C-alpha positions in Angstrom: 88.2 49.1 36.1 89.0 49.1 32.1 90.6 50.7 30.1 91.3 51.6 26.5 94.2 49.5 24.9 96.2 52.5 24.0 96.3 54.5 27.6 99.3 53.3 28.7 99.8 55.8 31.3 100.0 53.6 34.6 99.8 56.8 36.9 100.0 60.9 37.4 102.1 62.4 39.0 100.9 65.9 40.6 103.3 69.5 40.6 101.8 70.3 43.6 101.8 73.4 45.3 105.9 75.3 44.4 107.8 76.6 47.0 111.1 76.2 49.0 111.7 72.9 51.8 110.7 76.2 54.3 107.7 76.9 52.9 106.7 73.5 51.9 107.1 72.3 55.5 105.5 75.7 57.2 102.5 75.0 54.7 102.3 70.9 56.1 102.1 72.4 59.3 99.3 74.4 58.2 96.6 72.5 56.3 97.1 69.5 58.8 96.1 71.9 61.0 93.4 72.7 58.9 91.9 69.2 58.2 91.9 68.4 62.6 90.0 71.5 62.0 87.8 70.3 59.5 87.5 66.6 61.0 86.8 67.8 65.0 84.1 71.0 64.7 82.5 69.2 61.6 82.2 65.8 63.6 80.9 67.5 66.8 78.3 69.3 64.8 77.2 65.7 63.5 77.3 64.5 67.4 75.9 67.1 69.0 72.7 67.4 66.7 72.5 63.3 67.0 72.9 63.3 70.2 70.7 66.7 71.9 67.4 66.3 71.0 66.8 69.7 71.2 68.7 69.7 67.9 66.3 67.2 66.4 64.6 69.4 64.4 65.1 69.3 60.1 67.0 72.2 60.0 69.7 70.6 61.9 69.0 67.1 60.4 70.5 68.8 57.4 73.9 70.7 58.6 74.4 67.1 60.2 74.5 66.0 56.2 76.5 68.8 55.4 78.9 68.1 57.4 79.3 64.8 56.9 80.2 65.7 53.2 82.4 68.5 54.5 84.8 65.5 56.0 84.0 63.6 52.8 85.2 66.7 50.7 88.4 67.3 52.0 89.4 63.9 53.0 89.2 63.2 50.0 91.5 66.3 48.1 93.4 67.5 51.9 95.6 64.3 53.4 97.0 64.0 50.1 98.0 66.5 49.6 99.6 66.9 53.3 101.5 63.8 52.3 102.7 65.2 49.2 103.9 68.4 49.9 106.8 67.0 51.6 107.4 64.4 49.0 109.6 64.4 46.2 107.6 62.2 43.7 103.6 63.2 44.3 102.5 60.3 42.4 99.1 59.1 42.6 97.7 55.7 40.2 95.3 56.5 37.1 92.9 54.4 39.0 93.1 56.3 42.5 92.7 59.6 40.2 89.6 58.6 38.7 87.7 56.9 42.2 89.3 60.6 43.3 87.5 62.8 40.9 84.3 60.4 41.7 84.4 60.9 45.3 84.8 65.3 44.5 81.7 65.3 42.2 80.1 63.2 43.7 79.8 65.3 47.4 80.0 68.8 45.4 76.7 67.7 44.2 75.6 66.4 47.5 76.4 69.1 48.8 74.6 71.3 46.3 71.3 69.9 46.8 71.6 70.4 50.6 72.1 73.7 50.3 68.4 73.8 48.5 67.4 72.4 50.7 68.8 74.9 53.3 67.1 77.3 51.7 64.2 76.0 51.0 63.6 75.4 54.5 64.5 79.0 55.6 62.2 79.9 53.1 59.3 77.4 55.1 60.2 78.4 58.7 59.9 82.4 58.0 56.9 82.5 56.0 55.2 79.0 57.2 56.3 79.3 60.3 52.2 77.3 61.7 53.0 74.6 58.7 56.6 74.3 59.1 57.3 71.1 60.7 54.3 69.4 58.4 56.1 70.3 55.3 59.5 69.6 56.4 58.6 65.9 57.9 61.2 63.2 58.3 60.3 62.1 55.0 60.8 65.4 52.9 63.9 65.5 55.0 65.4 62.3 53.9 64.5 62.8 50.1 66.3 65.9 50.3 69.7 64.1 51.4 69.0 61.0 48.5 68.3 62.8 46.1 71.3 64.7 46.6 73.5 61.6 46.5 71.5 60.7 43.4 71.9 63.6 41.8 75.7 63.4 42.7 76.3 60.2 41.8 74.3 61.2 37.8 76.5 64.4 38.0 79.6 62.4 38.2 78.7 59.2 36.3 77.8 61.1 33.7 81.2 62.8 33.0 83.5 60.0 33.8 81.3 57.8 31.4 83.0 60.1 29.1 86.5 60.2 30.0 87.4 56.6 31.6 87.3 56.1 28.2 90.2 58.9 26.0 93.3 57.3 25.0 95.8 57.9 27.4 99.1 57.5 25.4 102.1 60.0 27.3 101.9 63.2 28.9 101.3 62.6 32.3 102.5 65.2 34.8 98.8 67.8 36.6 99.6 70.9 37.2 97.2 70.9 40.2 97.8 68.7 43.5 94.4 67.2 43.1 92.7 65.1 40.1 89.3 67.0 38.2 87.8 66.7 34.8 89.8 69.5 33.1 93.5 68.3 33.7 93.0 64.8 33.1 91.6 65.8 30.1 94.5 67.9 28.4 96.4 65.1 29.3 94.2 63.0 26.4 96.0 61.7 23.6 93.0 63.5 21.3 91.4 66.2 20.7 89.7 67.4 24.4 87.2 70.2 22.5 84.2 68.2 22.7 85.1 67.0 26.1 85.7 70.6 27.5 82.8 71.3 26.0 80.4 68.7 28.2 82.4 68.8 31.5 81.3 72.6 31.1 78.4 72.2 30.4 77.8 70.1 32.9 80.0 71.4 36.0 79.5 74.6 35.0 75.6 75.1 34.5 75.2 73.1 37.2 77.1 75.4 39.8 76.3 78.7 38.1 72.8 77.7 37.7 72.3 76.3 41.4 74.7 79.5 42.8 72.1 81.7 41.1 69.4 80.0 42.4 70.1 79.3 45.5 71.3 84.2 45.9 67.5 84.6 43.5 66.1 82.6 46.5 67.8 84.9 49.8 67.1 87.3 48.1 63.6 87.4 47.2 63.2 86.4 51.4 65.3 89.0 52.3 62.3 91.4 50.0 59.5 89.4 50.9 60.7 90.1 54.5 61.5 93.6 54.5 58.1 94.1 53.3 56.5 92.4 55.5 58.5 93.8 58.5 58.0 97.5 57.6 62.5 97.5 56.8 63.5 95.8 59.1 65.7 93.3 58.0 67.8 92.4 61.3 67.1 89.0 62.5 66.3 87.7 58.9 69.9 89.3 58.0 71.8 87.5 61.7 69.7 84.2 60.6 70.4 84.3 56.7 74.1 85.1 57.0 75.4 81.7 57.9 73.6 79.8 54.2 74.5 82.8 52.2 78.5 83.4 53.9 78.6 79.5 53.2 77.5 79.6 49.9 80.0 81.8 48.0 82.6 80.1 49.4 81.6 76.9 48.2 80.9 78.1 44.6 82.8 80.9 43.9 86.2 78.5 43.4 83.2 76.2 41.8 82.0 78.5 39.0 85.9 79.9 37.9 87.0 76.8 37.0 83.7 75.1 35.3 81.8 77.5 34.0 84.8 79.9 31.4 86.6 77.5 29.6 89.7 75.1 30.6 91.9 77.4 32.1 95.8 78.3 30.8 96.9 79.3 34.1 97.8 77.8 37.7 95.1 80.1 39.5 92.0 77.7 39.7 94.0 75.1 42.0 94.4 78.0 44.4 91.4 78.4 44.0 89.8 74.5 44.9 91.8 75.2 48.0 89.4 77.5 49.4 86.6 74.2 48.5 88.5 71.8 50.0 89.9 73.0 52.6 88.8 76.6 53.9 85.0 75.9 53.8 84.8 72.4 55.3 86.5 74.8 58.2 84.9 77.3 58.5 81.3 75.8 58.0 80.7 74.2 61.3 82.2 77.7 62.9 80.7 80.2 60.6 77.3 78.1 61.9 78.4 78.3 66.0 78.8 81.0 66.2 75.6 82.6 63.9 73.1 80.4 65.3 71.6 80.8 69.0 70.9 77.4 68.9 73.9 75.6 68.9 75.2 78.0 71.3 73.0 77.1 74.0 73.4 72.8 72.9 77.2 73.7 73.4 76.4 75.2 76.5 73.7 71.9 77.7 76.3 70.2 76.5 79.5 71.6 78.5 77.1 71.2 81.7 75.9 68.0 82.0 79.8 66.9 81.5 80.7 69.0 83.8 78.1 68.3 86.4 78.7 64.5 85.9 82.5 64.2 86.1 82.7 67.0 89.3 
């Protein structure tokens, strides 16, 4: 990874999460358990969808891809955060920092497209049930996933192309536990206002636009169901509540960081724990507790192995 000649910074130092040694030990334990929950929960959903033929439907195909992305997002930041908690010097190389930024934004872009696809899937299932499998055919589902990856790569590279050429000639302390465009731009030895605007326009517009598109879509679905069912929203709300919860959890930190001008406080690094740790660990719980088919599939799996090992 080539860099400009006046870029002399070879590594960045994370300031991380502050606190006493006892607090850091406690946080190490908590985040280790959360990360274990992320891996086990999301891989369980992924494998359940793959091996249970009853779950071979568009919605669960998209859910399995979402679980895969959640594992990727968490693995990009959480293991490094856990190992750094008890280290006095929290260092990441320049190249490692750039790679981390790219992965965060690529996977963030994929997740946004998957959430849009899942909203479209629910709209089709509710309003076009007779044509559902024709509309949400395997080709369309795979197209959504490919579009997600292309969107993520374009989204990340369009910002990365500007950042990689910035001169870094001295300051290298990042007030966070991970690398991201806003924090790194502040360390550049140049006026970063133009680049801050590029990031805010790109990531901010993408986050806010997708969030409001999804929320309006779910409101539209609920209103249409309410009109058609003489005011009975219970079934539709149960179906959509899991999706709405995931959307709010994912997009709230994104909008705080990217929509407003670059924050001068360290609040955003705590908000992003929600995206990197809480949302990935909660997604399997949310979709499991609120989904009858997933519950039935789990019971079917338990029964199968109970009979097998009896």
